[in-house]
N, C-alpha and C positions, 0 to 999 in steps of 0.2 A: 695445218691441224685438221682439214676437212676432207682430205683425199679418200679416206676409206668410205665416205658415204656413197661414193660412186659404185661401190661393189654391189650394192643391192639395187634392184630394178627401180628405176626412177618412178615407174608407176606404182610400185609398193609404197614408196615414200610419199607420193602425192595424194594417194587415196586412203591410206590405212592409219595415218598418224594424226592425232588431234594436236591443236595448239597448246602451249603451256598455260598453266593457270595464271590469273592476274595476280601478280606479285610485284611490289615496288622494287626496282633495280635501279642501282646508280648508272648515270650515263657516263661517268668517268670514274670507275672505282679506284684506279691508280692515284688520281689526284686527291679524291676523298681520303684514301688511306694515308697519303703523305700529309695531308692537313690534320688529320687526327693524331698521327704519330707526332707531330711536332707539339702537341699540347700535353703529351703523356709524361708522367713522371718515371723514373727508372724502375721504381717498385711496381707501378702499373704495367710497364712493359714486361717485366720478368713474371708477373702473375699470369699472363696469357700464355706463358710457355710450359705451364705445368698443369697436368689435369689430375683429378682425384677420383678414387672409388667411392661413390656416395654411401655405400652401405658400412663404410668403416669410419664414417664421421660420428664423433660423440653425439649422443641423443640431444636434439634441440638446436644443434649447431648448422645443420644443413638447410639451405633457404627453403621455407615452407611452400613457396610457389613454383618449385621446380620438381619435375617428377624424378624419382630414383630410377636410374638405369645403369649403364655400363660405366659412365664417366660423367664428370663435371669440371668445367673450366671456369673460374670466376670472371665476370664481366667488369666493365668500368662504368658504372651507372652515370657519372657525372659528365661523361662524354657520349653517352647513348649507346655504348658497347654491351650488348647483352651477354649474359653467361652462356656458355655452350652446354646444353644438356644432351648427352649422348646415349643413344640407345644401340645395342647389338641388333642385327638385322639379317638381311640376305633373303629370309623366308617369311618375313613379317616382323612386326615390332616385337622383339623378344623379351621373354619373361621367364627365365629358366624355371622349371618346376612349379610355375604359377605362384611363386613365393617371393620373388624380388619386389614386386608390387603385389599384394595378396589377390590372387585370382583375377588380375586385370586382363581382360580378354583382348585377342586381336585376331585377324583373319590369318589362319596358318596356311600359308601358300604351300604348294607341292615343292618337292625338293628341286635343287638346282638342276639335276640331271632330268627331272621330269620337264622343267622349263625348256631345257636345251632340246629334249626329244620332240618338242613341237616345231623347232626350226622356224619359228615365227617371231621376228623381232618386234613387230607391231604389237603383239599379244603381251610379250615380256615388257614392253614400255607401260602398258596398262597395269601390268602387276606392280611396276615401280611407282606408277602414280597412286596406286591404292595403298601401298605400304607407306609412301610418304604422307598421304593424306591422314592416315591413321596416327603415324608418329606425329605430325603436327597437331591434330587434335588432342593427344596426350600431353602436349607441352614440349616435345623433343624438337630440336632444330639440327641435330646431327645424327644420321643413320650410318652405322658402320656396316654398309652393304657392299655389294660389288665384288663378290669373290671371284677374281680372275685366274687363280692358279689353274694350270692345266692338270687334268688326271693323268699324270705319269704312271702311277701305280694303281691298278684297280683294287688294291687292299687298303688304300688310303681311308683313315678314319673320318676325314671331312670331305670325301669324294662326293657325298651326296649334296653338299653345299654348292659345289662348283658346277661348271656347265659342260665341259667337254675335254677331250684330249687334243683338240684342233685349235691352233690360235686364231684362225678366222672366225669359226663358229663361236668360239668363247669370246673373242673381242667384240664382235658385233652384238651378240646378246647381252653381254655385260655392259656394253656402251648404252644400249637402249634402256636397260634397266636403271642405270644411273640417271640417264636423261628423265626417266619418268619420276623418279624420287625427287630430283631437284626441281621439277616443275611446280612443286609445292613451296617453293622459297626456303628450302633447307638444304643442308649440305649432305652429299653422300660421298663416302670414300670408294676407292678401289683397294682391293687387298688380295693377298699379302705379299707385298713386293719385296723380293721375288724368290722363285724356285722353292716354295714352301709346299713341296708334293707329299710329305710325309708327316705324320704326327707323332710317331714313336720317337723320343729323343730330339724333339724339334728345337728345344732350347739350346742344345749343344751340336746339333747336326751342322756339318760343314759340306755344303754341296760343291763339288769341284766340276766345273764346266767351262769350256773356252768360249771366247766371246761370239765367234760365228754361231756356234750352236744355240746360244742364249738369244741372240738377235733374231734368229730365224724361228723360234718357238715361244718360249715363255715371255720374253720381252716384247715380242711382236704382238702377242695377245694383249698385253697391258697397253702397248701403244695404240692399238686399234680402239681399245675401250676408251682411252683417255681422248682420242680424237673425236669419237662419236658422242660421248657423254660429258666430257669436259668437267670431271668430278671436282668438287671443292677441295678434297683432301686425298692424299695417298698414304695408306697405312703400310709401313715397312714390317717386315717379318721377323720372327724369332730366330731363324737359322742364320748361319754364316753363308757367305758366298765366296769361294775361293779364298777362305782363311779369314775373312773380315765379316763381322756381324753386318746384317743387312741395314740395320738402323745406324750404322756408322760408316756405310760403304760409300765412299765419295765417287767411285766409278758409277754406281747405280743411281745415287741421289743427285750428284752435281753434274757428272759428265753426260750421262744418258738422259735422266728424266728432265733436268733443266736445260742442259746445253744443247743436247740433239733434238729433243722433243719440244723444247720451248714452254714446259709446263709452268703455270703461273700460281697454282694453289700451294697449299702447305702440306708438309709431310709430318704426320703423327706417328708415334711408335704404336706398335701393339703393346698390350698391357704387360709390363714387366720385361719388355725386349731391349731396354737401354742398358749399356755397359760401360759407358763413358760420357763425358761432357763432349758431345759430338755435334754441337751446333754448327761447327765450321765444316763439317763433313756433309752436312745437308739436312740434318734432322731439325725441324723447327719446334717441336712439341713432344715432351714426355707425357705419355697417357698413363692413367690408372695407377697413380702413386698412392701409398697408404701411409697413414700416420707412424705406423711401426717401422717403416722402411725409410732409409735415407736417399731421397731422390737425387738423381744426377742433375736435374734442371732446377734444383732448389739452391741450398747453400753451396753445393759443389760448383755450380755455375757462378755464384758470386765469388766464391774463391778464385776460380779460373779467370774471371774478369779482372779482379785484383792482381793476379800474378801476370796478366798480359798474355795468357795462352790462347784466349779468345778476346774479342773486342766488342764494344758496344755496337760497332757497325754490324757484327754478325747478329746481334740481338734485334737491332733495327730492322735488318732485312727479313728476319723470321716473323717479327710482329706484323710488319707491312704485308707479308703474304697471307696471314691470318685475317687482317683487316680488309684487304682487297676482296678476298673471297666472300667475306660477310656482306661487303657492299654490292659485289657483283652479282650474288644470289638474293639479294633483298633480306638477308637475315637481320641486319642491324636496323632496318627501317620497318620490318613487319614480322617481329619475332613471335613465335607461337605462344599461345596462352593455354595451360592445361585445363582440362575439364570439358572441352567441346564434346557435344554428342556425336557419336559415330552411327550412321546408318549402314549397318553391315550387309544387308541383303544384296547389293549389287557386287560387293567384294567376294561375298560367298559364292555367288553365281560365276564370278571371274575365276575364283579358285577351282571351281568344278570344270569349267571350260579348258583351263590349263591341264588339269588331270586327264580330261578326255582326249585333248589333242596329243598329251604328252606319254600316254600309255602305248606301249609298242607291242604289236601282235608278232611274236618270234616265230611261231610255227602253227600251222593251221591245216592238218592232213584231212582229206575226204570232206572238208567243209563242216567239221564238227561245230565250229563257231560260225555264225551266232547260235546260241542254244535254240532248238526248235520251239516255236511258240506253243506247240502242243505237249511239251515235256510235262509229265504228271509227277514225277519223283525226283527231286534234285536233292543230293547230299552235298553238304559243304563241310570241309574238313580243315581243321587247324587255324593257325594264324590269329587267334583271338577274334576271328571273323564275326562272332556273335556280340563283340563289344565294340570294336572299332577298327582303325587302321593305324599301323605304327608310324613313328617319326624318329628322325636322328635326334642326338642330344649334344649338349654343349651350349656355346654362347648364342647360337642361332636359334634355339629352342623357343617355340611360341606357345604361350597358353591359349588354346584355341576358343573361338566363339562357342559357347555351350559347354565349356569346360572339358576336362579329360576325365573320361569315364574309368581309366585304369592308369594308376601312377606306381611304377615298380621302381624301387631304389636300386641303383647299380654300384654305388659305393656310399661311403658315410659322409661325404661332403654335403653342405646344406642344401644346395639346388640340384643334386645330380640325380635325376630321375628318367627313366624311360616313359614317355607319355604316349597314350593312344589317342587318336582323334575321334570325336563323337559322331562316327558315320559308319555304323556297322554293316558290312557287305550283306550279312543274312537279311537284315531287315530291308535292305535296298532291293535285294533279289525277290523278296516277297512282293515288293511293290511292282516289280517288272513282270513277274510270273504269278498273278493272284490265283490262277486256276490250279497251280502246282502245290504239292505237299513238300515242303522244304525243311529238312532236318539237319541238325549240326552235330558234329562230333569233334571234340577239341584236339584230336590227333595224338594224344599222350600214349595210346596203346595202338600200334600199327595193326595189330591182329583183329582187334575190335573194330577199327575203322574200315579194314578190308572187309569183314563180315557185313558191315552196314552197306558198303559200296555194292555188293552183289545185287541188291534189290533195286538199285537207282537207275533211272533213264540216263542220267549224267552225273558225274561227280566233279566238284570243283574244289581243288586243294589250294588253300592259301599258305604259302610258304615265307617265312619272314627271316631277316637277319638285321640285327641291331648294330648301328655304327654311331660312333661319338667323337667328339673333338678330343685330342690328347692321347689317343691311341689308335694304331691301325689294327685292322683284323688280321689274325695270324696267317690265314690261309683263305682259299675261294670256297670252302665247303659251306653248305648250309649247317647251322649249328642244331643242337638238340635232336639228333637222330631223324631229321626231317627227310633226308635222302631215302632212308629206309621206309619211312611212312609213305613216300610217293611211290616207291617201288611196289610195296604191299598192295596199296589202293589200285594202282595201274594194273597188277596181276589180276586183281579181282574184278575190274571193270574196265573194258577197253575204251570207254568213252569218258576218260579222265582228263580234265583240263587243270593245269597248274597256273596259278597266279602268284608271281614273285613280288613280294614287297620288300624290297632290299635296297641298301644304300650304295649299290655298286654292282659290277658284274659279279657273278657266282658260277661255280663249276655245276654241270648237270649230268652226272653219270648215268641218269634215268632217261636222258633226251630220246633215245630211240624207242622207249616204251610208252611214251605218251603221245597222243596225237596233236595236242594244242598247248601252247605256253604263251602266257600274257605277262609282259614285264610292266608292273604298276609302280615300281620305285616306291617312294614315300609319298603318297597321293594327296595329303593335306586334308584341310577341314571338311571338304566333301568327297573324299576319296571313295568311300563305299558306294555312293550314288553313281560316280563316274565309272567305276569298275562294272557295276551291275548293268549300266546302260550299254557298255560295250559288249558285255557277255550276251545281253538280249538282242543285240542289233539295233537298238534305238539309236546308238552312235556307231558310226563306221570308224574303226581304228585308222589313225593316220601317223602315229608317232614313229620317228626313226632314231636309231641308236646313235647317241652322241659319243660313245665309247666302244671300243672293241671287247668282245667277250671272248677270253681265251679259253682253249680247251682245258688247260691245266696251267699251274704256275711255271711249269718247265718252259712254256713259250715265252715267258716274260724276259725283258732285258736283265732284270734282278730277280732270278728265280726264288732266292732266299731274300726275304723282306729285309731291307735295310734297317739295322738296330733291333732286329728281333730279339736277340739275346743280350743286347748292350754290353758285350764283353769287348774289352780293349784288345785288339789282336797282339798288340806288342807286349802288354803286361799281363794278360789273362785275368783282368779285374773288371768288375762291374763299373762302367763309366761313371755311374752316379755316385760311387763312393770315393772317387778321386777328388783331389782339390779342384775348386772351380776353374782354375787356369788350365787344368789338365783335362777337363771334360770335353772331349772332341770326338765326334762320330763322323768320320768321312764318308761321304755318301757320293758315288759316281753313278751316272745314267748312260750306260753304254750306247743307247739309241741316239744321244746328242739331240740334233733337231728333228730327227726321224721318229717322232712320238707316236704311239698307238699304231694305227693302221699302216703308217709309213714303215715301221720296224717290221711288220709281218710281210709287207710287200718286198722290202730289201732282203729278208731271210728266207723268202718262199714258204712262210708258214700259213696254214690254213686255220683261221680261228674257228671257235664254235659259232659265233655270230659276228659278222663284220660291222665295222663303223658304217653308219648310214643305212643299216638293214631295218626294214619294217614292212609288214604285210597290210593288206586291206581286205574288205569284203567285195572289192570290185578290182578292176585291173586297168593298167595304164600302159601306154605306148609313147615312146618319145623318139623324136627325129634326130638325125645327124646334126650336130651343132654347125652353125654358119658363122665364120669369124670375119670380122672387119676391123683391123687394127687391134685394140684392146676391148672390143665388144663382141660378145657371142650371143646368137639368137637361136632358138629351136622351139618346136611345137610339142605340146604334151596333149595327149588324147585319152579320155576315159573310155576304154573299150568294153566296160562291164555294163551291168544292168541297173546300178544304183548310183547315186551321187557319192562322192568322196573326195579326199584330198591326197595329192602326191607331193613329195618333197624332191624336186629336181636338183641334182648335184653335178656341178661342173668340175671335172678334174683335169689337171695337167699330167699327161701321161709320158711326155718326153720333152726335155729341155736341150735345145741345140744338139740333138741326136742322142742324148743320155737319158735312159729311163728315169722316170720319176713317178711319184704319185702324191699329188697334193690337191686338196680341195681348194679351188679358187673362186667359187660362187655357188649360190643356192638360192632357191625360192620355193616356198610352199605355194601349192596351186590347188584352188578349190574348183571342181569340175562336176557338171551334172553328167548323167549318163549319156555317152555319145558325144559330149562337147570337148572342143579342141580350143586351147589358148596358146598364144605365143608368149614365150619367156625371153626376156632380155637381162643379160648379165655383164655389167662392166667390170672389167679385170683390173684389180690393183697390181702395178708392176712389181711390187715387192714379192708377190707370190709366185712370180716367174724368175725371181732373182736369188742370188746367193750373197751373204755377207763377206766381203773380202777387202783387206787393206783399209778398214775404216769407213766403208760405205757399201752400198748395194751395187752389185755387178750383175747384169743381164747379157749374157753372151749373144752375139749374133747367130742366127742359124734357124733351123727348122724346129717348130714347136707343135706338139700334137696334143689334142684335146678330145675329151669324150664325155658324154653325160651318163651318169650311173645311177642305178637303183640302190647301190651301196658301193663301198670303196672297192669290192672285188667282183662287182657285177656291172661291168661298164658296157655301153653300146658302141656304135660305130665311131671310128676315130676320124677327126679332121686334122689335116696338117697344114700349116701355113709357115711362111718365112717372116721372122721378125728382126729388125735392126738391133744391134747392141747398143748398150748404154750403161753409164755408171752415175751414181748420184749419192748424195749424203743426206741424212735426215734433217740436217739444218737448212736444207734448201738448195745448197750449192749442187749443180749439176753439170755434167759435160757429157758429150756424146762420142 
């Protein structure tokens, strides 16, 4: 379970990661779980297999000492088994709309795409540590964190929560995030297992994909994350995979997760994702049940036990997995207590550092950025930049430290708001440019904004796009006439900079008319300060794209968004109006394992901005890689006049004579002006192999490698001969 650790430079691991917090953990969690299980009654065992939504409990019946979050699972006090208090997460301790726990603040970390744009595992582990520490202080012992789904569709509603389109980058960053969370003696999940790439129709989507494609892409991302992070729980997804719901999919849960990967934790369902008594198929715990619903792991499970369709051995196995995890992570011996004070300052500094490292400079013609220190008149346009920076919505939404200065309801459900983080870029720019007259136009009238732009030394247009859980965006366009706004302002002032605050890639029909574009994503609690410091040059941008930006949807494997109209092709009816058993939305991904940049390479398509792309205020030069077995070394030199950070990306470009394009290693490198450093990357053989006949197959032959500034800007190629080999995930190997 440790192989993937070799992918990252040993120097990075040795110098950049801090040790885990001091939390009591059992020396033999298996034996301790077995001893506890032997003392439990049948009712106590069953109580651990069903979770509840705290908000739905009658007043006065929810335990007063537990915080209200996403879920609650009763404990067994007489045996020292604490209740499980669960909070949504990924971007911080969630509190949708600030209303689940009235205005309870937490550090709002930048979006998952921002984190991934840092390409910095050590930094993302620190984020996990901070989130876990805040969760523990609030009394939670389970964080529903670790979003590992690949960004297969740039229109995905939850793309902002996830890391990337690449299994290696996603798996490594996700694993280090989980490791950080769990260093606090609490449980982190990885989710949503598996192939939950779309939000529209997710409860009845049926993803059709063959095993090799899954193993080489989405499943590999989860596998890597599990190897690094050893998460206490895996959350299964809403959708079906090859006609079977993910939460009752024996292939995914038993054959792959437990059988091939040797996973020892427990599987919990997503909230409302259970459709049968599926404990024998690998599901251990039904999450988020409500009093008005009939849970599958309540009376129905008891009925199945009485009928003999499932056995008490199934129950014991699932309870043992939960107990073992609680003992292994110290949850049972050192359970959090709510109400501990939180010192937010270092966490806010961390959030700002992530935003600074994760902001991507996409374009910078004629050195327009950084903005000249002598600029006298700066106009800021749009994006509510006078108020704050946007965030995505859904179960990951955090009520930020300092509260939200603007809360916009997007539907009538209780917690459904668009939130802005209390970090206005206008105020932050005034701090960076105290000598300048900085004015703001809200961008609602393109003609008025263009008129104001004519007198400015530089114009910064903030363009935003809202994304949320439960629904994908219909297309790649900026909403609310913002494309026209940018065109008008750029026509009036040739020194126009666009800052994109979006939850994923967007189309840019105006790209040739503006000299500079900065991708800020959803930058979190201190996003305004981070963006302003990059615009001023106080920070040298170093982010690199973790996803490909297409020119238009026509370049995508699925040009039409799956489920966009939710019409049943056979019957011409809205799928949602059909009986439950007939609600099926088949989804296929023509790219298979060639997700994102690999699809573009395969089809010979040129994207708007490629995977891995990112500019700097300095320049770098990288040497040809030297290969020795499964280890690559190369030098990176800062050839510019100021310090900066480069992200070195090692790609496989041919496999046994066949063209390929796969990221097989990376490292972020900090360099002073003129400095050179050597980078070492240890290559996991799975990244050179294909899945065939139930195992990994690496053909003998010549393999070519190159270091790239992005997926389509590769340096000199090195070719070596490697022996063939085949092996299985369960450890069996042959040559």
